[in-house]
C-alpha positions as CSV (number, residue, x, y, z in Angstrom):
1,M,52.8,27.2,-23.4
2,A,53.1,24.1,-21.2
3,V,53.6,24.4,-17.5
4,D,57.1,23.6,-16.3
5,S,58.2,20.1,-15.2
6,I,57.5,20.7,-11.5
7,L,53.8,20.4,-12.4
8,S,54.3,17.8,-15.1
9,S,52.0,14.8,-15.3
10,P,53.0,11.2,-16.2
11,L,50.6,11.7,-19.1
12,G,52.6,14.6,-20.5
13,P,53.2,18.3,-19.9
14,P,49.9,20.1,-18.9
15,A,48.8,23.2,-20.8
16,C,48.3,25.3,-17.6
17,K,48.4,25.1,-13.8
18,K,44.6,24.3,-13.7
19,D,45.2,21.3,-16.0
20,A,48.2,20.2,-13.9
21,K,46.1,20.0,-10.8
22,A,43.4,18.0,-12.6
23,L,46.0,15.6,-14.1
24,Q,47.5,15.2,-10.6
25,F,44.1,14.4,-9.2
26,I,43.7,11.7,-11.9
27,E,47.1,10.3,-11.0
28,D,46.3,10.3,-7.3
29,M,43.0,8.5,-7.8
30,T,44.4,5.9,-10.1
31,R,47.6,5.2,-8.3
32,N,45.7,3.5,-5.4
33,A,42.6,2.5,-7.3
34,D,42.1,-0.6,-5.2
35,T,42.0,1.4,-1.9
36,V,39.8,4.0,-3.5
37,Q,37.3,1.3,-4.7
38,E,37.2,-0.3,-1.3
39,R,36.5,3.0,0.4
40,V,33.8,3.9,-2.2
41,L,32.1,0.5,-1.8
42,A,32.1,0.8,1.9
43,E,30.5,4.3,1.7
44,I,27.8,3.1,-0.7
45,L,26.9,0.1,1.4
46,S,27.0,2.0,4.7
47,R,24.9,4.9,3.3
48,N,22.3,2.6,1.6
49,A,22.1,-0.2,4.3
50,E,18.5,0.7,4.9
51,T,17.3,0.4,1.3
52,E,14.8,-2.2,0.3
53,W,17.3,-3.7,-2.2
54,L,20.2,-4.2,0.3
55,K,18.0,-5.3,3.1
56,R,17.1,-8.4,1.0
57,F,20.7,-9.6,1.2
58,K,21.1,-9.5,5.0
59,L,24.6,-7.8,5.0
60,G,24.3,-7.2,8.7
61,G,26.1,-3.9,8.4
62,A,29.1,-5.3,6.6
63,T,30.7,-3.0,4.1
64,D,33.7,-5.0,3.0
65,R,34.3,-6.3,-0.5
66,E,34.4,-10.0,0.4
67,T,31.0,-9.9,2.2
68,F,29.6,-7.9,-0.7
69,K,30.8,-10.5,-3.3
70,S,29.5,-13.4,-1.3
71,K,26.0,-12.0,-0.6
72,I,25.1,-9.7,-3.5
73,P,24.5,-11.6,-6.7
74,V,25.5,-10.4,-10.2
75,I,22.3,-9.2,-11.8
76,M,20.9,-8.2,-15.1
77,Y,19.0,-5.0,-15.7
78,E,15.8,-7.1,-15.8
79,D,16.4,-8.2,-12.2
80,V,16.1,-4.7,-10.9
81,Q,13.7,-3.3,-13.5
82,P,10.6,-3.7,-11.3
83,E,12.2,-1.5,-8.6
84,I,13.4,1.0,-11.2
85,Q,9.8,1.2,-12.6
86,R,8.4,1.8,-9.2
87,I,10.7,4.8,-8.9
88,A,9.9,6.0,-12.4
89,N,6.2,5.8,-11.5
90,G,6.7,8.1,-8.5
91,D,7.5,5.9,-5.5
92,R,9.9,8.0,-3.4
93,S,10.7,5.4,-0.7
94,A,14.3,4.1,-0.1
95,I,14.1,1.4,-2.8
96,L,17.6,1.5,-4.3
97,S,19.1,4.6,-2.6
98,V,18.5,6.5,0.6
99,H,19.0,9.7,-1.3
100,P,16.1,10.9,-3.5
101,I,16.4,9.9,-7.1
102,S,16.8,13.2,-8.9
103,E,16.7,12.0,-12.5
104,F,17.2,9.0,-14.8
105,L,19.9,8.4,-17.4
106,T,18.6,6.4,-20.4
107,S,20.5,4.0,-22.6
108,S,20.3,4.4,-26.4
109,G,18.0,1.3,-26.6
110,T,20.1,-0.3,-29.3
111,S,21.0,-3.5,-27.4
112,G,17.5,-4.7,-26.7
113,G,15.3,-2.3,-28.5
114,E,13.9,-0.5,-25.4
115,R,15.7,2.2,-23.5
116,K,16.8,1.3,-20.1
117,L,16.3,3.7,-17.2
118,M,19.2,4.2,-14.8
119,P,18.3,6.1,-11.6
120,T,20.7,8.8,-10.4
121,I,21.0,11.1,-7.4
122,K,22.2,14.7,-7.2
123,E,25.6,13.5,-6.2
124,E,25.9,11.8,-9.6
125,L,25.4,15.1,-11.4
126,D,28.4,16.4,-9.4
127,R,30.4,13.4,-10.4
128,R,29.6,13.8,-14.0
129,Q,30.7,17.5,-13.8
130,L,33.9,16.4,-12.2
131,L,34.5,13.9,-15.0
132,Y,33.9,16.5,-17.6
133,N,36.3,18.9,-15.9
134,L,38.9,16.1,-15.9
135,L,38.3,15.3,-19.6
136,M,39.4,18.6,-20.9
137,P,42.9,18.6,-19.4
138,V,43.5,15.1,-20.9
139,M,42.1,16.3,-24.2
140,N,44.5,19.3,-24.1
141,L,47.4,16.8,-23.9
142,Y,46.5,15.1,-27.1
143,I,44.8,17.8,-29.2
144,P,47.3,20.7,-29.8
145,G,45.7,24.1,-29.5
146,L,42.4,22.9,-27.9
147,D,43.0,25.0,-24.8
148,K,43.6,28.0,-27.0
149,G,40.4,27.6,-29.0
150,K,42.3,26.4,-32.1
151,S,40.5,23.0,-32.3
152,L,36.9,22.0,-32.5
153,Y,35.1,19.0,-31.1
154,F,31.4,18.1,-31.2
155,L,29.3,16.9,-28.3
156,F,26.0,15.3,-29.4
157,V,23.0,15.6,-27.1
158,K,19.7,13.9,-27.4
159,S,16.4,15.3,-26.1
160,E,15.3,14.7,-22.6
161,T,12.0,13.1,-21.5
162,K,10.1,12.6,-18.3
163,T,9.0,9.4,-16.5
164,S,5.4,8.8,-15.6
165,G,6.4,9.9,-12.1
166,G,7.6,13.2,-13.4
167,L,11.4,12.6,-13.1
168,L,13.7,13.8,-15.8
169,A,15.2,11.1,-18.1
170,R,18.4,12.1,-19.9
171,P,20.1,10.0,-22.6
172,V,23.6,8.8,-21.6
173,L,26.2,10.5,-23.8
174,T,28.4,7.8,-25.5
175,S,31.0,8.0,-28.2
């Protein structure tokens, strides 16, 4: 039974109060996406100002979008691969992040043959959990009965590996 229109989402009627809250969160975050993105960029630049990577670009403490766009070049994976490899080999200094790298996500390797390593921090695990928790209320809108266990979906998971430095490397789940 759908929750009444007081908790209704622009996406449709939520299946329950918990879903309504999640759908409202999605609406709130996407309604002012530009402001949210500006804030997130400022937080990332401020937090990581002392990393080897950002020090190269002499931001001078700036955390705004225009300075970022003018000083930080668009790069390819290969441009940052040496730094990523240092981390994978066990270097724990503040290379790309002031937070310790907790694990790596890995690409499927289909675009260039070799899997790419993407360093992540613990905070990223929390974000992935939040995204999964937001996925289900949206799926409940479009797959009748999923919230009641009347539907089935498959989640494919590949095996994990470890880097030479001992960090976990998990495949990125893609559809």
